[in-house]
N, C-alpha and C positions, 0 to 999 in steps of 0.2 A: 683264191677262189678258182674253181675249175675254169678252163679257158672259155667255156660256154657262158660264163657269168661275168658280166662286166659292170653292172649298174647296181648300186646299193642305195636304198632309200633309208634315211635316218629321220624318224618322226619324233621330234623332241630334242632340242639342243641345249639342255641344261648341263650340269656337271657330267653325268654319265654319258648321255648321248653325244655331247660335244667332245668329250675325251675319247670316246670310241671312234668318232669320225676323224679326229686329229690323228689318232694312232693308225687308223686304217689308211689315211692319205699318206702318212709318213712311211709306212711299210709296204703299201701296195699302191704306188702312185698312178698306176695304169687304170685303176678302178675309178669309175665316176661315182661320186657321192652326191646325191640329191637330198636336200634337207628341207624340213618344214618345222616351224614352231609357231604356235598361236601368238607368241610375243614377237612382234616384228623386230624389236631391238635385238633380241637373242638371235634371231635368224640372220640379221644383218651382220652381227658380230661373228657368227659362224662362218659366213662367207668372207668377211674381212680377214679372219685368221686362217683362211684356207682350209678349214675343216670340211667345207662343202665346195663342190665345183659349181653348184647352182642351187637356187632356192625354188620352192614350189608354192603355189597359191593355196593348197589344201593338202590334207593327208592323202586323199584319193589321187590327186595329181602327182604327188611324190611317188606313190606306189604303182602308178599305172604301167610304167615300162620297166619296172625294177625286176631284177633276178632274185634279189634278197631284200627283205624289208625288216628293219629293226625298229621296234616300238619302244621308245624311251620316254614314255609319258607316265604320270602318276598311276599307281595301281588302280585307283578308283575310276580312272578314265580309260582303262584298257578295253572294256566291253564296247563302249561307245566308239572308240577308235577302230577296233576290229570291224564293227558293223559298217563304219564309214568307208573303210578301204576295200571291203570284200567285193563289191561289184566291179572294182577297177583292176583287180589282180589278174594277171595272165596265168593260164594253166602252167603248172610246174614251178611257180614261184615258191620260195621258202620264206615263211614269216617267222620271226623270233622276237623276243622281248628281253628286257633287262630288269624286270620286277623282282622284288625281294621275296615275293610269295608266288608259288607256282600253281598250286591246285586250282584256285579260282580263275586264273588266267587261262589255264589249259581247258577248263570247262567253257569259258567264254569263247575261246577259239573254236572249240568243237561246235558250239551253237551258231557262231557267226560266219565262219569261213567256208567257202565251197570245197567240195571233196577233191577238186582238181589242184589244190595247193597243199603244201606241207607246212605244218606248224611244229616247231621245236622250242620249248621254253628255254630261257637262258637267264642266268644270274651271275654277272661278274662281281665277285666279292671284294670290292674295293670302293673307297669313297674318300671324302675329305670334309673338313669342318665347314668349308664355305662352298655354296652351290653356284650354279649359273655358268654360262658360257665363258664369262670372264675368268673363271678359275679352272676351266677345263685344262687337262694336262695329257699330252700324248703318252706319257709314261705312267699314267695312273694305274693301268692294269698289268704293268710289268711284273711277271712272276706271281700274279694273283691267281687264285682258283677261279675258274669260270665254269659254273655248274650248268650242264645241259640236261634238260628233262624231257626227253621224247615220250610220247604216250603210245602205248601199245607195242613198244619195241624196246629191246635192250640196247640198241645202238642208235646213235644220233646221226642225222643226215650229215654227210661229209662236208657240206657247205657250212653247217653250224660249227663243226670242228675247225674248219679253215678260218672262220671269223674269229673264234676264240684265240687261236694261235697267231693270227695276223695282228692282233692288238697287244701281243706280248704275254698273253695269259696261258694258263695250263688247264685244258678242259678235263672235267670230271663228269661222268654220266651218272644220273640218279633218277629214280622215279619221282614224280612231282610230290606225292604225299610224304615220301621219305625225306626229300629236301625240306619240306615245310616243318617236319618234326625236328630235324637237325638244326635248322637256323633258329627255331624257337628256343632251343637250348643254348646255342653258342652266340647268338646275336640279339634276338628280341628280348629274352629274359635278362641278359646283362644290361641292356639299355634301361629296362625298368628298374633293375637293381641300382644302377648308377643314379637314376632320378631319385629313388627313395633314400639313398645314402646322403646325397647333397641336401635334400629336404630335411633330413634328420639333423645334419650339421647346422643348418640354418636355424632350426628350432632350438638347438642347444644354446646358441647365442653367438654374438659377434666375436667373442674371444675364441670360440671353437674354430670359426672361419679363419681367424688370424693364424692358427696353428695348422690349418688344413693344407699343408704344402706337401712336397715329396710324394710318397706313396699314395696318399689319399687323392691328391690332385690327378696323379697318373691314372689311377683305377676308375676315376669318375669323369675322365675327359669327355666321354661320349654323352654325358648329361647335357652338354651344350648343343646337341643335335636338335634341329628344328622340328617342332611337332607337326608342321605341315606335311612332312614326309612320313613321320612315324604314325600319325593318326590313321592313314590309309593302310599301312602295313599291319598294325596291331588289330585293326578291324577285320582285314582279310584273313589273317592267320589266328583268329581268336581262339578256336578250339585247341590248337596245338600250344599256343601261349598259355592258356589256362591250365592245361595239363602240366606244363613245365613249372608254372607258378606254384601249383599244388605240391609237386615233388620238391621244389626248392623250399617251400614253407615247412614241409615235413623235416627236411634236413636242418633247417634253422631251429626247428623245435627240438630236435635231438641234441643239437649243440647247446641250446638253452637249458635243457634238463641236465646235461653234463656239467655245465658251469654252476648251476644252482646247487647241485648235489656234491660238487667238489670232486667229480669223477675224472681225475687227471689222466687215468689210463685210457678212458674212452676218448678224451680230447687228443691224447698223443697218437692214438690209432688214426683218428680223423686227419690230423696234421700230416702224418707220415703217408697215408694213402693219397692225400691231396698233392703232396710234394712229388710223389712218384708219378702220379698221373700228369701233373704239369710239366715235369721234366721230359715227358714223351711227346709234348706238343711241339711241332716243328717251329723253330724260331725264324726260319729263313723266309717264309712265305706269308701272304695275306690270306691264309686259309689253311685247310687240313690236307696235307700232301706228304709224300715220302720226303724226308729231309734232304737238303743239299749237303755237300761236303763243305765244312766250315773251317776257316783258318783265323786265328787270332794274330793280329799284327800290332806290335808295339810301335807307337808313332813317336817321331821326334818333333819338337816344337821349333820348326824352321820353315821359312817361306819356300814354297815349291815342293814340299815333301810329298803331298798327295799326288801332285801332277807327275812327279818322278816315278812313283809307285804304279799308277795307272798306265803311264806310258810304257814302262818296262813290261808290264803284263800284257799290254796290247801288242807290243812288238813280238812277244812270245806266243801270240794268238791264244791267249788265255782270257776267257770272257768272265768278268765278275757278274754273277747273277743277282747278287744283293750285297749291300754294304751298310754297316751300322756303326756309328761312333759309340763305343761302350762307355768311355770315361775320358776326361781330359783335365789337365792341370797346367795353368799358364806357366811358361818358362821351363816346364819339365816334360811335356808331351802327354801321351795317353795311349789308348788302345782302340783298334778297329776290329770289327767282325767282318770278314770277307767270305762270301759264299760262292761255291763253284758247282758245276753240274754234277761232278762225281769225284770219287777219291783220287784217281790218277791226275785229274786237272788240279785238284787242291795240292797234291804232292809236288806237281810241277811248279805251281805258283810259289810254294815254300822255297823250292830251289832257286827260283828267280829272285825272290826277296832276300834270301840269305846271301846270294851273290852280290847284292847291293849293300851288304853289311848290316842288314836289319834282322831283328829277332821276330821269327814267325813260327807258329806251332799249330798243329791240328787241334781243333776244339773237341 
């Protein structure tokens, strides 16, 4: 944060707010983080885990002396929270949020906040299957897209950009309505599709569920997400979600017609277009960004293998931006995907790994 900004208020210490506070304290230890949560146990845990330097008695108390205020409350509670903190804000304060829907929050901020403060919407596109401060993780936003949605400007306040980068994320600036249309397609619609697929499998019968492993389980993992969060999101982004549902239904209808008529050429075109589009989706990040440079490392099944690899790369000052275990077989080894910031870093890493006698290639 700029040197003039030293105090951050985090209102809401669930998974997202708690993880953001942990990441901020880890990367910017000089910054004071004051937290508030209506659940006293959550707030106590945030202080216990050093996500916050102190707790506040109310949202207004947390925001009163802050240079930057982060609202990490449910989407449905945003307007009331904005109204509650508004009288306490100092001129020049930056207010941001972490909600998954930006249009309604921007409208509420315009209605509730004084003209002497700045509001920039924010959406860190990361999460986990379990919520709450107990599952907060300082690395949750590492390499994730952090969408910033300023209103009336093509650029976000530098303090909002600083916040995104300080928690390990990669800021992307978007208009609020564009954000809501995009996430309706790539996040909200897939959630509904996963729910529908699991419900269909359940209706087919227990024997279908017994076979629903592998790909089916992977593609429907998000069906386990709690409705407590999704009810607010789907209600707030209803129009954009409905538009995407209608488009998706039309696409399913076209596939239905092709299957019914035996039009294999139409199905082949659909499959090929889908495969080409999916291959263009970055595999390195928790969102949509320019791909990192990736390396495939064939792993040996021996104790200390991964430690030796990461140690050698660290000694060469090569930072692994992302890592994924692709496959493994006991007693034989497997393969890892390592992602680096750019091509030269990836090539240098390959050199280090090959000097260790390992097989490594650019993906």
